[in-house]
TIDO-232832 format. One record per residue (C-alpha): residue in one letter; x negated, y, z; residue number from 1. Coordinates in pm, whole numbers, m for minus. Layout:
% TIDO-232832
("a", (X, Y, Z), NUM)
...
% end
This chain:
% TIDO-232832
("m", (2, 26, 1), 1)
("s", (m123, 344, m68), 2)
("q", (m179, 614, 173), 3)
("d", (99, 812, 0), 4)
("m", (331, 529, 30), 5)
("e", (252, 482, 420), 6)
("c", (568, 590, 624), 7)
("g", (353, 823, 845), 8)
("s", (280, 1037, 537), 9)
("p", (468, 1360, 451), 10)
("a", (404, 1283, 105), 11)
("a", (611, 938, 99), 12)
("a", (898, 1130, 161), 13)
("f", (856, 1358, m125), 14)
("r", (677, 1092, m413), 15)
("t", (916, 796, m313), 16)
("s", (1260, 740, m454), 17)
("q", (1541, 737, m211), 18)
("p", (1605, 343, m226), 19)
("a", (1245, 281, m199), 20)
("a", (1197, 512, 106), 21)
("s", (1495, 331, 276), 22)
("a", (1315, m20, 183), 23)
("l", (1029, 102, 356), 24)
("s", (1257, 143, 672), 25)
("c", (1092, 509, 680), 26)
("n", (1295, 738, 972), 27)
("l", (1254, 1094, 866), 28)
("k", (1140, 1179, 1230), 29)
("d", (826, 1008, 1141), 30)
("f", (754, 1307, 908), 31)
("v", (838, 1575, 1166), 32)
("k", (521, 1764, 1246), 33)
("q", (541, 1938, 1622), 34)
("l", (408, 2272, 1663), 35)
("a", (264, 2471, 1963), 36)
("i", (277, 2849, 1938), 37)
("l", (71, 3114, 2111), 38)
("g", (263, 3430, 2048), 39)
("s", (579, 3338, 1984), 40)
("t", (797, 3623, 2045), 41)
("g", (563, 3868, 1822), 42)
("s", (574, 3953, 1456), 43)
("i", (402, 3615, 1338), 44)
("g", (578, 3395, 1616), 45)
("r", (899, 3495, 1508), 46)
("q", (843, 3459, 1121), 47)
("c", (695, 3120, 1199), 48)
("l", (1006, 3005, 1411), 49)
("s", (1180, 3149, 1096), 50)
("v", (1008, 2918, 869), 51)
("v", (1040, 2627, 1071), 52)
("e", (1419, 2682, 1114), 53)
("g", (1395, 2668, 752), 54)
("m", (1258, 2329, 715), 55)
("p", (1405, 2103, 1034), 56)
("e", (1314, 1793, 840), 57)
("r", (956, 1903, 858), 58)
("f", (889, 2092, 1192), 59)
("g", (966, 2091, 1581), 60)
("v", (861, 2305, 1862), 61)
("v", (715, 2136, 2149), 62)
("a", (557, 2436, 2320), 63)
("l", (589, 2803, 2323), 64)
("a", (370, 3104, 2478), 65)
("a", (475, 3452, 2520), 66)
("g", (408, 3750, 2701), 67)
("g", (703, 3964, 2885), 68)
("n", (988, 3938, 2593), 69)
("l", (1196, 3697, 2803), 70)
("e", (1492, 3788, 2609), 71)
("e", (1340, 3680, 2282), 72)
("l", (1174, 3374, 2424), 73)
("i", (1500, 3273, 2602), 74)
("g", (1674, 3256, 2279), 75)
("q", (1363, 3075, 2104), 76)
("i", (1424, 2833, 2393), 77)
("e", (1801, 2779, 2301), 78)
("r", (1735, 2701, 1952), 79)
("h", (1424, 2496, 1985), 80)
("r", (1441, 2338, 2299), 81)
("p", (1070, 2322, 2369), 82)
("e", (914, 2103, 2642), 83)
("v", (667, 2359, 2767), 84)
("v", (668, 2743, 2797), 85)
("s", (423, 3012, 2900), 86)
("v", (498, 3356, 2968), 87)
("g", (230, 3651, 3079), 88)
("d", (240, 3630, 3468), 89)
("a", (399, 3459, 3774), 90)
("p", (664, 3719, 3816), 91)
("k", (754, 3701, 3441), 92)
("a", (775, 3291, 3524), 93)
("d", (1025, 3328, 3836), 94)
("e", (1231, 3593, 3646), 95)
("l", (1250, 3362, 3299), 96)
("s", (1340, 3059, 3569), 97)
("r", (1609, 3242, 3687), 98)
("m", (1744, 3382, 3368), 99)
("l", (1755, 3028, 3229), 100)
("r", (1940, 2905, 3522), 101)
("e", (2189, 3188, 3470), 102)
("k", (2245, 3097, 3112), 103)
("g", (2270, 2726, 3209), 104)
("i", (2069, 2599, 3017), 105)
("a", (2085, 2239, 3064), 106)
("r", (1739, 2127, 2932), 107)
("f", (1498, 2329, 3108), 108)
("p", (1137, 2311, 3002), 109)
("e", (823, 2316, 3237), 110)
("i", (724, 2697, 3276), 111)
("h", (392, 2808, 3314), 112)
("h", (206, 3156, 3301), 113)
("g", (m117, 3336, 3273), 114)
("p", (m436, 3173, 3097), 115)
("e", (m321, 2822, 3210), 116)
("g", (m57, 2855, 3075), 117)
("m", (m160, 2921, 2759), 118)
("l", (m398, 2631, 2805), 119)
("a", (m118, 2387, 2849), 120)
("v", (61, 2526, 2531), 121)
("g", (m236, 2528, 2288), 122)
("a", (m344, 2153, 2447), 123)
("h", (m2, 1969, 2465), 124)
("s", (m59, 1648, 2366), 125)
("k", (248, 1622, 2167), 126)
("a", (149, 1940, 1944), 127)
("d", (40, 1855, 1572), 128)
("i", (m10, 2212, 1457), 129)
("v", (m140, 2486, 1729), 130)
("v", (m8, 2869, 1550), 131)
("s", (m280, 3107, 1717), 132)
("a", (m64, 3411, 1700), 133)
("a", (m117, 3579, 2017), 134)
("v", (m247, 3958, 1992), 135)
("g", (m560, 4009, 2148), 136)
("v", (m830, 3775, 2332), 137)
("v", (m548, 3651, 2519), 138)
("g", (m518, 3350, 2309), 139)
("l", (m895, 3276, 2243), 140)
("e", (m938, 2982, 2512), 141)
("a", (m624, 2835, 2429), 142)
("t", (m712, 2844, 2064), 143)
("y", (m1034, 2725, 2094), 144)
("e", (m942, 2432, 2338), 145)
("a", (m673, 2314, 2054), 146)
("v", (m985, 2300, 1760), 147)
("k", (m1202, 2097, 2033), 148)
("l", (m896, 1853, 2062), 149)
("g", (m898, 1834, 1700), 150)
("k", (m557, 1963, 1636), 151)
("t", (m465, 2132, 1317), 152)
("v", (m491, 2530, 1388), 153)
("a", (m276, 2782, 1185), 154)
("l", (m480, 3083, 1246), 155)
("s", (m328, 3456, 1301), 156)
("n", (m499, 3555, 1575), 157)
("k", (m818, 3783, 1428), 158)
("e", (m991, 3760, 1773), 159)
("v", (m1077, 3397, 1766), 160)
("l", (m1346, 3431, 1502), 161)
("v", (m1438, 3784, 1538), 162)
("a", (m1530, 3731, 1896), 163)
("a", (m1664, 3402, 1931), 164)
("g", (m1686, 3278, 1524), 165)
("e", (m1985, 3045, 1575), 166)
("l", (m1888, 2861, 1897), 167)
("v", (m1502, 2827, 1730), 168)
("m", (m1654, 2701, 1378), 169)
("a", (m1887, 2486, 1545), 170)
("a", (m1626, 2322, 1734), 171)
("a", (m1418, 2286, 1444), 172)
("r", (m1709, 2120, 1232), 173)
("k", (m1765, 1888, 1539), 174)
("a", (m1376, 1794, 1534), 175)
("g", (m1366, 1745, 1169), 176)
("r", (m1093, 1999, 1127), 177)
("e", (m1045, 2307, 911), 178)
("l", (m892, 2595, 1038), 179)
("l", (m586, 2729, 811), 180)
("p", (m606, 3111, 799), 181)
("v", (m233, 3273, 834), 182)
("d", (m344, 3640, 773), 183)
("s", (m235, 3713, 429), 184)
("e", (m583, 3791, 311), 185)
("h", (m741, 3462, 401), 186)
("n", (m466, 3293, 302), 187)
("a", (m496, 3407, m31), 188)
("v", (m882, 3344, m41), 189)
("h", (m811, 3000, 91), 190)
("q", (m554, 2920, m229), 191)
("c", (m829, 3100, m478), 192)
("l", (m1089, 2868, m343), 193)
("r", (m899, 2562, m475), 194)
("g", (m993, 2681, m833), 195)
("g", (m1352, 2584, m774), 196)
("t", (m1638, 2489, m533), 197)
("h", (m1814, 2654, m266), 198)
("g", (m2170, 2690, m477), 199)
("e", (m1930, 2859, m756), 200)
("v", (m1798, 3141, m564), 201)
("r", (m1973, 3498, m627), 202)
("r", (m1795, 3668, m412), 203)
("l", (m1487, 3714, m220), 204)
("v", (m1266, 4065, m290), 205)
("l", (m1034, 4141, 32), 206)
("t", (m784, 4397, m54), 207)
("a", (m640, 4668, 183), 208)
("s", (m326, 4865, 155), 209)
("g", (m509, 5168, 280), 210)
("g", (m253, 5244, 504), 211)
("p", (m27, 5558, 594), 212)
("f", (m392, 5782, 544), 213)
("r", (m521, 5642, 215), 214)
("k", (m493, 6024, 67), 215)
("t", (m452, 6242, 380), 216)
("p", (m715, 6519, 382), 217)
("l", (m1015, 6436, 586), 218)
("a", (m992, 6742, 794), 219)
("a", (m603, 6623, 873), 220)
("l", (m716, 6315, 1030), 221)
("a", (m783, 6456, 1350), 222)
("n", (m487, 6584, 1438), 223)
("v", (m254, 6248, 1302), 224)
("t", (21, 6142, 1528), 225)
("t", (67, 5809, 1678), 226)
("e", (411, 5816, 1505), 227)
("q", (240, 5873, 1177), 228)
("a", (14, 5635, 1213), 229)
("l", (244, 5314, 1291), 230)
("a", (423, 5404, 951), 231)
("h", (276, 5151, 729), 232)
("p", (386, 5197, 392), 233)
("n", (393, 4835, 288), 234)
("w", (381, 4581, 607), 235)
("r", (617, 4577, 937), 236)
("m", (381, 4454, 1194), 237)
("g", (304, 4481, 1596), 238)
("n", (182, 4848, 1677), 239)
("r", (m210, 4720, 1726), 240)
("i", (m247, 4564, 1384), 241)
("t", (m62, 4870, 1251), 242)
("i", (m319, 5113, 1392), 243)
("d", (m595, 4859, 1321), 244)
("s", (m453, 4873, 932), 245)
("a", (m482, 5311, 955), 246)
("t", (m820, 5290, 1072), 247)
("m", (m911, 5007, 846), 248)
("m", (m1029, 4816, 1144), 249)
("n", (m828, 4531, 1064), 250)
("k", (m1025, 4495, 753), 251)
("g", (m1338, 4489, 932), 252)
("f", (m1229, 4203, 1116), 253)
("e", (m1132, 4004, 822), 254)
("i", (m1454, 4076, 715), 255)
("i", (m1593, 3866, 994), 256)
("e", (m1342, 3651, 1000), 257)
("a", (m1430, 3555, 615), 258)
("r", (m1777, 3507, 722), 259)
("w", (m1672, 3206, 935), 260)
("l", (m1398, 3087, 766), 261)
("f", (m1530, 2998, 452), 262)
("g", (m1907, 3005, 529), 263)
("v", (m2020, 3294, 269), 264)
("r", (m2296, 3522, 352), 265)
("p", (m2189, 3922, 462), 266)
("d", (m2297, 4041, 131), 267)
("q", (m2068, 3820, m54), 268)
("i", (m1736, 3976, 74), 269)
("d", (m1589, 4299, m77), 270)
("v", (m1322, 4501, 37), 271)
("v", (m1119, 4708, m221), 272)
("v", (m815, 4950, m171), 273)
("h", (m501, 4796, m344), 274)
("p", (m209, 5034, m242), 275)
("q", (78, 4801, m364), 276)
("s", (m47, 4501, m160), 277)
("t", (112, 4256, m428), 278)
("i", (m264, 4089, m447), 279)
("h", (m354, 3981, m127), 280)
("s", (m693, 3889, m224), 281)
("m", (m905, 3780, m501), 282)
("v", (m1235, 3549, m546), 283)
("e", (m1453, 3598, m811), 284)
("f", (m1662, 3313, m973), 285)
("v", (m2035, 3270, m1098), 286)
("d", (m1906, 3268, m1457), 287)
("g", (m1719, 3569, m1388), 288)
("s", (m1374, 3480, m1374), 289)
("v", (m1164, 3598, m1092), 290)
("l", (m868, 3432, m929), 291)
("a", (m599, 3672, m749), 292)
("q", (m317, 3540, m534), 293)
("l", (m12, 3766, m584), 294)
("g", (280, 3738, m369), 295)
("p", (564, 3985, m169), 296)
("t", (485, 4141, 144), 297)
("d", (631, 3875, 342), 298)
("m", (429, 3665, 589), 299)
("r", (637, 3408, 559), 300)
("m", (483, 3279, 229), 301)
("p", (126, 3253, 420), 302)
("i", (303, 3092, 724), 303)
("q", (479, 2844, 515), 304)
("y", (147, 2745, 335), 305)
("a", (m55, 2697, 637), 306)
("l", (215, 2451, 782), 307)
("t", (257, 2260, 494), 308)
("y", (m104, 2258, 367), 309)
("p", (m228, 2051, 147), 310)
("e", (121, 2020, m18), 311)
("r", (351, 2349, m180), 312)
("v", (690, 2319, m49), 313)
("a", (991, 2553, m255), 314)
("s", (1103, 2835, m100), 315)
("k", (1423, 2972, m177), 316)
("e", (1391, 3289, 42), 317)
("i", (1031, 3453, m55), 318)
("a", (981, 3555, m449), 319)
("l", (789, 3807, m611), 320)
("d", (1003, 4063, m790), 321)
("w", (842, 4122, m1099), 322)
("t", (1075, 4389, m1247), 323)
("k", (960, 4641, m983), 324)
("l", (591, 4530, m1016), 325)
("k", (467, 4816, m1285), 326)
("r", (109, 4863, m1190), 327)
("l", (m179, 4749, m964), 328)
("d", (m436, 5011, m857), 329)
("f", (m774, 4956, m730), 330)
("e", (m978, 5214, m527), 331)
("k", (m1308, 5195, m312), 332)
("a", (m1315, 5136, 14), 333)
("s", (m1490, 5477, 171), 334)
("t", (m1684, 5406, 502), 335)
("r", (m1656, 5812, 558), 336)
("r", (m1253, 5784, 560), 337)
("f", (m1252, 5452, 739), 338)
("p", (m1567, 5444, 948), 339)
("c", (m1456, 5116, 1155), 340)
("l", (m1521, 4929, 821), 341)
("r", (m1919, 5039, 901), 342)
("l", (m1886, 4965, 1216), 343)
("a", (m1743, 4596, 1157), 344)
("r", (m1999, 4536, 913), 345)
("e", (m2300, 4619, 1160), 346)
("a", (m2151, 4410, 1433), 347)
("m", (m2138, 4105, 1189), 348)
("k", (m2497, 4206, 1054), 349)
("k", (m2640, 4240, 1426), 350)
("g", (m2424, 3925, 1556), 351)
("g", (m2458, 3785, 1908), 352)
("a", (m2219, 3995, 2159), 353)
("l", (m2141, 4303, 1915), 354)
("p", (m1878, 4145, 1725), 355)
("c", (m1682, 4051, 2041), 356)
("a", (m1759, 4393, 2171), 357)
("l", (m1615, 4538, 1885), 358)
("n", (m1322, 4388, 1921), 359)
("a", (m1264, 4464, 2271), 360)
("a", (m1348, 4856, 2208), 361)
("d", (m1102, 4859, 1969), 362)
("e", (m804, 4698, 2194), 363)
("v", (m881, 4924, 2449), 364)
("t", (m912, 5252, 2195), 365)
("v", (m631, 5147, 2054), 366)
("a", (m420, 5134, 2335), 367)
("a", (m558, 5453, 2475), 368)
("f", (m454, 5638, 2137), 369)
("l", (m89, 5473, 2143), 370)
("q", (m62, 5609, 2487), 371)
("k", (m184, 5956, 2348), 372)
("r", (m488, 5954, 2587), 373)
("l", (m709, 5962, 2253), 374)
("p", (m705, 6161, 1930), 375)
("f", (m705, 5928, 1621), 376)
("l", (m1046, 5964, 1534), 377)
("g", (m1144, 5906, 1889), 378)
("i", (m1104, 5536, 1804), 379)
("a", (m1393, 5516, 1598), 380)
("e", (m1630, 5733, 1818), 381)
("v", (m1565, 5505, 2140), 382)
("i", (m1649, 5213, 1961), 383)
("e", (m1936, 5324, 1846), 384)
("r", (m2067, 5436, 2171), 385)
("v", (m1969, 5091, 2292), 386)
("l", (m2179, 4903, 2041), 387)
("e", (m2497, 5153, 2105), 388)
("r", (m2495, 4996, 2459), 389)
("t", (m2384, 4664, 2424), 390)
("p", (m2696, 4397, 2427), 391)
("r", (m2781, 4161, 2167), 392)
("v", (m2740, 3850, 2295), 393)
("k", (m2612, 3479, 2203), 394)
("f", (m2327, 3294, 2312), 395)
("e", (m2368, 2935, 2430), 396)
("k", (m2048, 2914, 2584), 397)
("m", (m1690, 3013, 2591), 398)
("e", (m1749, 3179, 2939), 399)
("d", (m2015, 3417, 2780), 400)
("v", (m1758, 3524, 2540), 401)
("l", (m1509, 3638, 2799), 402)
("t", (m1816, 3793, 3040), 403)
("a", (m1900, 3992, 2714), 404)
("d", (m1563, 4112, 2640), 405)
("a", (m1485, 4201, 3005), 406)
("e", (m1799, 4423, 2991), 407)
("a", (m1714, 4581, 2660), 408)
("r", (m1362, 4679, 2795), 409)
("r", (m1529, 4832, 3116), 410)
("m", (m1758, 5054, 2883), 411)
("a", (m1471, 5131, 2645), 412)
("r", (m1256, 5259, 2926), 413)
("e", (m1544, 5420, 3060), 414)
("e", (m1614, 5600, 2719), 415)
("v", (m1229, 5720, 2662), 416)
("g", (m1248, 5862, 2999), 417)
("k", (m1569, 6095, 2882), 418)
("l", (m1350, 6189, 2551), 419)
("t", (m1075, 6255, 2751), 420)
("a", (m1246, 6493, 3006), 421)
("t", (m1448, 6657, 2727), 422)
("a", (m1143, 6736, 2574), 423)
("v", (m1012, 6903, 2873), 424)
("a", (m1273, 7087, 2970), 425)
("a", (m1287, 7249, 2615), 426)
("s", (m937, 7328, 2645), 427)
% end
């Protein structure tokens, strides 16, 4: 019997006629893959569950980790009946338990909280696929544990590879598993790379929308508001990634991610501004051929690709509207306009603790900007100061990453305070 004809192979359900499948006595439940989702109430987590709900014959949900959005989490628990859930802290866990009792939910999940709760979700024994979609380093340890356990990891959390790329990829190689990218850019590269071998690749080209300030006069950037920065022209995302798109730090993170995900040199990764966001990324091969992946600005497409890989499964809801596609524009990504791109490349080149510090400082500064405690241009300024203060040390274990992350956050808060004090004194 071939591998495709085995009852445990998802391909069997689609390549075998119904009578033959009946003869094999295959139960459709044998094909259902169980998901654990880190960051289930965030933008990617919610869209992932939307994909799951459209494919109940393929996917189930065994564990969910959220932060503090209990109303959203309760709805997910009611719909998907996970065995384990985790929330941000102990008070939230108590509140969730009370709310579930008041709703009369018959099947109570185990309720965990904090970092240990995230680990309980990411390492759940029944999870076939772990979707890493938590924002920030909060999902780092749980994702790393899932990789070490040999689980399939669908990766949306940029911080995992930015902060600890060398450690995580070493664990993936040891486990013999591939990380499947969910971010639209890396997902596009992954799809394009199916058209050639690693040795045939000349360069990867990541596309960037340019965000809301692509054409804003440079002098005006000093006075942009949080509301303006959150008004992304193409995508609807969480607050941090939307601000990262406005500064283009997200693209800097993606350069670092691509270096680890696809095993290419830093000089083989380019960025171009593509305001339509229709081409999600491209791969140029040594013969001059370029493969590009096009699609609508709908994250359900890369999520579905990652969950169903290596198959491609039909979607009735997601399609590119060719009648609206009038032009495709490309521009150089200016590091003068977007200094965070330069900082990310410098951190990647120096390596060690610097990419981790880059991410930690960005998380602190973006939060300060959203709280109106830091001007827009102060984001890059503080990050650069933190990188200058960060020693070049090599990570040997995950504890080293977490220590460097904490120290970079401390320095970033200190530098934010200095800038704020200077601004107050000047006024």
